[in-house]
N, C-alpha and C positions, 0 to 999 in steps of 0.2 A: 568515142564516148560510149560507156556501157549502157545497155538498154535498161529501161526503168522496170521495177518490179510491178507485178499486178496489184491493183488496188484492193483493199479489203472488201469482201462481198457485202458487208453490212452497210456500206456507204450509200446514202441516198443519191439519186442522179444529180441533184443540184450540188451536193458536196463533191461528187466525182468530177463534175464540170469545173469547179474551182481548182481542185488539185491538178487536173490535167492542164488547165491554163497556166498555173504556176510552174509546172514542169517545163512547158514550152518557153516561158519567160526565162527560166534558169538556163535552158539550152541556148537561147538566143544570146545570153551574156557571155557564154563560153567559160564561165567560172566554175571551179570545183566547189565542193561544200566548204572546204577550208577557206578558199579565197572569198566565197560568199559571206562567210562569218566575219572576215576582216573588214568587209565593206558595208556591213549592216550592224544593227544593234543586237543580233541574235546569234547564238553559238552554232557550231557545226551540227551537234547532235540535235538541236532544236529544228534546224532546217531539214535534217534527215527525217524526223518525225512528221513535219508538216508535209513534205513532198512525197512521203510514202503513205499518206492518208491515215496515219495513226493518231493524229491530233489536229484539231482545228487551229490554224495559224491566227495570231492576233491581227487586227486590222492594220496596225502600224507595220507589221512585217510584210503584209500584202502591198502596202503603199511603197515601202522601200524597194522591194523587188521590182515593182512596176516602174519606178523611176530609174533603176539601174538598167532595165531592159528597154527603156524608151517607150513604154506603153502608157495608156491612159489610166491614171490611178482611179478616176471616178468609175469607170466601167468595172475595174477589178473590185472596188469597194461594193458595187452593186451585186456582183457575183458573191462576195463574201457575206453580205446581208442575207441573201437567199439561202446560202449554204448553212449559215448559223441557225436558221429557223428549223432545219431538219437534221442537223448533225447529231448523231447518237453516241459518238465517242467522247473522250475527255475534252473539256473546254479549255481554252488557252489561259495559262496563268503566268507565262514567261514575262518578266519585266524587261522593258526596253533599255533601262539604264540601271547600273549597279548603285547600291547604297540606299535604295528605297525600301519601304516595308514590304514583306513578302519575299518569295523566292526570286532571286536575281537570275540572269541568264547563265546557263552552264558555261564552264570554262572551255575555251577553244582547244580542241585536241591537236597536238602537233602533227604535221604531215612530213614524212621523211624526205620526200623529194618535191621540188617545186613543180607547180602545174604549168607546163609551157603553153597550154591553150588558153590560159586566163586572159581575159580582155582587160586592158587598163581602165581604171575608173575615170569616168568623164568628170572633169572639174566643173562644177556648177557654182556659179557665184550669183547671188541675188543682189540687185542694186540696193544700196542703202536708202532707206526712206528719207525723203527730203525733210529737213527740219521745219517744224511748224513755225509759222510766222507769229510773232507776239501780237496779242490783241492791241489794237490802237486805242489809246486813252480816249475816254469819252469827252466830247467837246463840252466845255463849260459855257453856259450862256453868259454873254457879256454882262447882263444885268446882275448876275450873282457875284461878279468880280468886284463891283462897287467902284465908285469914283469919289475918292475922299475930298477932292477940292470942288465937287459940283455943288452949286447952291441948292438950298432946301427948296423943295417943290411947294408952291403956294397951296395953302389949305383949301382954297375954293376949287382947285383942279381935281382933287381926289374924288369927290362925288361923281364927277363926269366920267372918270376912268372906271369906277365901279359899275356905273350904268352900262358902259360899253362892254365890259366883261360879262355882265349878266345877259346882255342881248346876244353876245356871241355864243354863250352856253345854251341859251334857248334855241338858237338856230341849229346847233349840233343835235339837240334832243329831237327837234322836229324832223331833221334829215334822217335820223335813225328810225323814228316811227314810220316815216314814209317808206324806207327800205323794207321794213317788216311787212307793211301793208301790201306793197307790190309783190313780195314773195308769196304772201298768202293768197292774194287775188289771182295770181298767175301761176298756179302750181304746175300746170302742164309744161309751160316753157322752161321753168326751173328744173323739173325732173329730166326733160329731154337733154338740156345742156349738161347736167350731171352725168347722164348715161353716156353721152358722147365723150366726155372727158375721161370717164372710167374706162371706156372701151379703148381709147387711144393710148392709155398708159400701160396696157398689158405687155408682158415680156420686155421690160425695160432694162433688165440686168442679165448677165450671163449665169446660166444655171450651173451649180456645183453640188453634186450629190453628197450628202452627209448622213451617215447612219444615225438612226434614232431621231431624226428631225422630221417634224410634220408641218404641214402648211394649212393656213386658213383658206376658206372658199368664200368669195364674194359673188354670190349668184345674182345675176341681173340679165335683163333682156335689152337688146339693141337691134333695131330694125328687124324685129320679129325673130331673132335668134337668141339662144341661151348662151351666156358666157359666165365664167367663174373668176375672171380677173387675172389670169396667168398667161393666156395665149389666145390669139384670134384665128388660129389655123383652121382651115377647112379640109385639108387633104394630107396632113402629115402622116407618114406610115410609122406605126409603132408596133413593137412586138417585144417578146421577153428580153430582158436585160437592157432595154432602152431606159435612159435616164435624162430627161429633158423637162422643160417647162410644159411642153405639150402633154407629157404624161401626167403632170400635176393637174392640168386642165381637165383631161379625160377622167381622172380619178374623182375630181370634185363633181363633175356632171353625172358620173355613174352613181356616186353616193346620193346625190340630189334626187335621182330618179328611182332610188330604192334598190340599186344593185350594190350590196355591201361588199367592201374589199378589205375592211379592217383598219386602214390608216392611209392618209394622204402623204406619201413620202417621196414621190417622184420616181420610184423604181417600178418598172413594168414587170411584176412578178407573177407567180401562178394565180394568186387571188384576183389580180386585175384581169388576167387573161380569161379566167372563168366568168367574171362579170361581163366582159365584152361578148363572150359566147352566148350568155343568156340574153343580152340585148339583141344580138344578131338573130337568134332563134325567134324572139318575139316579133321582130320587125320583118321577118321573112327574108333575111339576107344570107349570104354564104357564111356558114358557121366555121370560121377558121381561127378566131381569137386574135386577129390582126386588125388594128385600127387603120382604116383607109377612108377615102372620100365618102363612100356610101354610109359607113358606120358613123362618121362625123356628122353627116347630114341628119341621120336619125337621132343622134345624141343631142344636137343643138335645137331640135324642134321645140 
């Protein structure tokens, strides 16, 4: 396999890291540029521009190459997001599918000889989603169905029924008032229970990084520690290109303490690292920009 050309000198380190990682993924697949074009939505000439650092690849192209190479698409998308913030060259305009508005992908150039080193494409089949069960029809109260042959109710029984219904409604109102009074009289117990439930529901779903998505922060205290509603970790190690719920938690707490990072997106980029260094310097910790047990302890005070 021929050696790669040197990257353009104007590329930022973050952009160079993305292109270098994409080159490694292409080498791992063993595919030529032509074979890569036949297995993705982008042409050979487009891939040559992307992998030689002349143009920022679209996020979809990064995802397709990661899947072909068996790499984690979320980590590659995190690298793509960081590179896009500092990329100084042309921005991606290649369309992934023909027939849409704008410029479509360039036609694939023929290659005279087949590539013997091309790896076969892995057949990936996704299980079909299970059909949704139809909603069960709502049960109809027997009283609404009516009984045509039932004898008419005596007139003297109707006032007694209305009295019973009125008494039942009054009991419901009294119970609701008592519930409100108990909540107001015992605020301490109510808030403690809410805090415990909020703390236990953190990190209940698997994190999947999505570019341009931001998260809300629910800042609260539980047993003397500060939480943001995304993770209860005390010692997770985080550094650049980490993409987890722990990163979202750290970003929320940093923003809450006044260390601005620009956005809560779950990607541990340069802005998050700088905020962590400022926190570490203020707290007298080792200033390395890496979230560890001591930095978590200072952040949750």
